DOVEXTOR-55174 format. One record per residue: residue number from 1; residue in three letters; x, y, z of N, C-alpha, C, O in turn. Coordinates in steps of 0.1 Angstrom, whole numbers, plus 5000, padded with zeros to 4 digits. Layout:
N
R|pos|code|n.u|n.v|n.w|ca.u|ca.v|ca.w|c.u|c.v|c.w|o.u|o.v|o.w
R|NUM|ALA|X|Y|Z|X|Y|Z|X|Y|Z|X|Y|Z .
...
This chain:
49
R|pos|code|n.u|n.v|n.w|ca.u|ca.v|ca.w|c.u|c.v|c.w|o.u|o.v|o.w
R|1|MET|4916|4957|5075|4909|4952|5063|4919|4944|5053|4916|4934|5047 .
R|2|ILE|4933|4950|5053|4943|4946|5044|4946|4932|5048|4948|4923|5039 .
R|3|ALA|4948|4928|5060|4950|4916|5066|4939|4905|5062|4942|4893|5059 .
R|4|LEU|4927|4909|5061|4915|4900|5059|4917|4897|5043|4914|4885|5039 .
R|5|HIS|4921|4906|5036|4921|4902|5022|4935|4902|5017|4936|4904|5005 .
R|6|ALA|4946|4899|5023|4960|4898|5019|4959|4887|5009|4965|4890|4999 .
R|7|MET|4953|4875|5010|4955|4863|5000|4951|4868|4988|4957|4863|4978 .
R|8|HIS|4940|4878|4985|4935|4881|4973|4945|4892|4968|4945|4894|4956 .
R|9|LEU|4951|4898|4975|4959|4912|4970|4974|4907|4971|4983|4916|4972 .
R|10|ARG|4978|4895|4969|4992|4890|4971|5002|4895|4960|5014|4896|4962 .
R|11|GLN|4995|4898|4948|5004|4904|4936|5004|4919|4936|5010|4926|4928 .
R|12|VAL|4997|4925|4947|4998|4940|4946|5012|4945|4949|5017|4940|4959 .
R|13|GLN|5020|4953|4943|5032|4959|4946|5031|4974|4952|5038|4977|4961 .
R|14|ASN|5023|4982|4947|5021|4995|4952|5007|4999|4955|4998|4997|4947 .
R|15|VAL|5004|5004|4967|4993|5011|4971|4992|5025|4970|4998|5033|4978 .
R|16|LEU|4984|5029|4961|4983|5044|4958|4973|5049|4967|4962|5044|4965 .
R|17|VAL|4974|5058|4976|4964|5063|4986|4964|5078|4986|4974|5085|4982 .
R|18|ASP|4953|5084|4992|4952|5100|4994|4958|5100|5009|4961|5090|5016 .
R|19|GLY|4959|5113|5012|4965|5118|5023|4962|5114|5035|4969|5115|5045 .
R|20|GLY|4949|5108|5036|4941|5103|5048|4945|5090|5051|4940|5084|5061 .
R|21|TYR|4954|5083|5045|4960|5070|5045|4976|5068|5046|4982|5058|5044 .
R|22|SER|4982|5083|5052|4995|5085|5050|5003|5080|5061|5015|5080|5059 .
R|23|GLY|4998|5077|5072|5001|5073|5085|5013|5061|5086|5014|5053|5077 .
R|24|VAL|5020|5061|5096|5029|5050|5097|5023|5037|5100|5027|5027|5095 .
R|25|ASN|5012|5037|5107|5006|5024|5109|5000|5020|5097|5001|5008|5096 .
R|26|PHE|4995|5026|5088|4989|5021|5076|5001|5016|5067|5000|5005|5061 .
R|27|GLN|5011|5023|5065|5024|5020|5059|5029|5006|5064|5032|4997|5055 .
R|28|LEU|5029|5004|5076|5033|4992|5082|5025|4982|5080|5030|4971|5077 .
R|29|ASP|5012|4984|5079|5003|4974|5078|5003|4968|5062|5001|4956|5060 .
R|30|VAL|5005|4977|5052|5006|4974|5040|5019|4965|5037|5019|4955|5030 .
R|31|ALA|5031|4972|5044|5043|4964|5042|5043|4951|5047|5049|4942|5041 .
R|32|SER|5037|4948|5058|5039|4937|5066|5029|4925|5058|5033|4913|5055 .
R|33|ASN|5016|4929|5055|5006|4922|5051|5007|4920|5035|5003|4909|5031 .
R|34|LEU|5010|4928|5028|5011|4925|5013|5026|4925|5008|5029|4920|4997 .
R|35|ASN|5035|4930|5015|5049|4931|5010|5051|4941|4999|5060|4940|4991 .
R|36|ALA|5042|4952|5001|5042|4962|4991|5045|4977|4998|5046|4979|5010 .
R|37|MET|5046|4985|4990|5049|5000|4995|5034|5007|4994|5026|5003|4986 .
R|38|SER|5032|5016|5002|5021|5028|5000|5027|5040|4995|5038|5044|4999 .
R|39|CYS|5020|5046|4987|5026|5059|4982|5014|5069|4982|5002|5065|4980 .
R|40|ILE|5017|5083|4984|5005|5091|4985|5001|5098|4971|4989|5102|4969 .
R|41|ASP|5012|5099|4963|5008|5103|4950|5018|5096|4939|5029|5090|4942 .
R|42|SER|5014|5096|4926|5018|5088|4918|5031|5091|4914|5038|5082|4908 .
R|43|LYS|5038|5103|4918|5052|5107|4916|5060|5099|4925|5071|5096|4920 .
R|44|SER|5058|5096|4936|5065|5089|4946|5063|5073|4945|5068|5066|4954 .
R|45|CYS|5056|5068|4937|5052|5056|4936|5058|5049|4922|5055|5054|4911 .
R|46|PRO|5067|5040|4923|5074|5034|4911|5063|5027|4904|5054|5020|4910 .
R|47|ASN|5064|5028|4891|5056|5018|4882|5041|5023|4880|5032|5016|4875 .
R|48|VAL|5039|5036|4884|5026|5041|4884|5026|5054|4874|5035|5063|4876 .
R|49|GLY|5017|5054|4864|5017|5063|4854|5019|5078|4858|5019|5086|4849 .
Protein backbone atom coordinates (compact mmCIF):
# COMPACT_ATOMS: atom_id res chain seq x y z
CA MET A 1 0.00 0.00 0.00
CA ILE A 2 2.87 2.39 0.70
CA ALA A 3 4.26 1.87 -2.80
CA LEU A 4 0.87 2.71 -4.34
CA HIS A 5 0.70 6.05 -2.51
CA ALA A 6 4.40 6.95 -2.37
CA MET A 7 3.93 9.91 -4.71
CA HIS A 8 1.36 11.48 -2.35
CA LEU A 9 3.50 10.73 0.71
CA ARG A 10 6.82 12.02 -0.59
CA GLN A 11 7.18 14.65 2.15
CA VAL A 12 6.70 12.17 4.99
CA GLN A 13 9.81 11.91 7.17
CA ASN A 14 8.62 9.59 9.96
CA VAL A 15 5.92 6.95 10.14
CA LEU A 16 4.66 6.41 13.70
CA VAL A 17 3.12 2.93 14.00
CA ASP A 18 1.88 0.54 16.66
CA GLY A 19 3.58 -2.76 17.48
CA GLY A 20 1.75 -4.61 14.72
CA TYR A 21 3.80 -2.84 12.04
CA SER A 22 7.22 -3.18 13.62
CA GLY A 23 8.65 -5.92 11.41
CA VAL A 24 11.73 -5.62 9.22
CA ASN A 25 9.71 -5.96 5.99
CA PHE A 26 7.53 -2.99 6.92
CA GLN A 27 10.55 -0.90 7.91
CA LEU A 28 12.26 -1.70 4.61
CA ASP A 29 9.09 -0.84 2.69
CA VAL A 30 8.86 2.56 4.41
CA ALA A 31 12.56 3.24 3.90
CA SER A 32 12.69 2.25 0.24
CA ASN A 33 9.40 3.81 -0.91
CA LEU A 34 9.25 6.95 1.23
CA ASN A 35 12.87 7.49 2.22
CA ALA A 36 11.53 7.78 5.78
CA MET A 37 11.95 5.91 9.03
CA SER A 38 9.28 4.01 10.94
CA CYS A 39 9.03 4.34 14.71
CA ILE A 40 7.05 2.28 17.18
CA ASP A 41 6.60 5.06 19.74
CA SER A 42 7.02 8.81 19.79
CA LYS A 43 10.10 8.60 22.05
CA SER A 44 12.11 6.78 19.39
CA CYS A 45 10.95 9.00 16.54
CA PRO A 46 12.73 12.31 15.94
CA ASN A 47 10.62 15.46 15.57
CA VAL A 48 7.53 13.86 17.13
CA GLY A 49 6.02 15.48 20.23
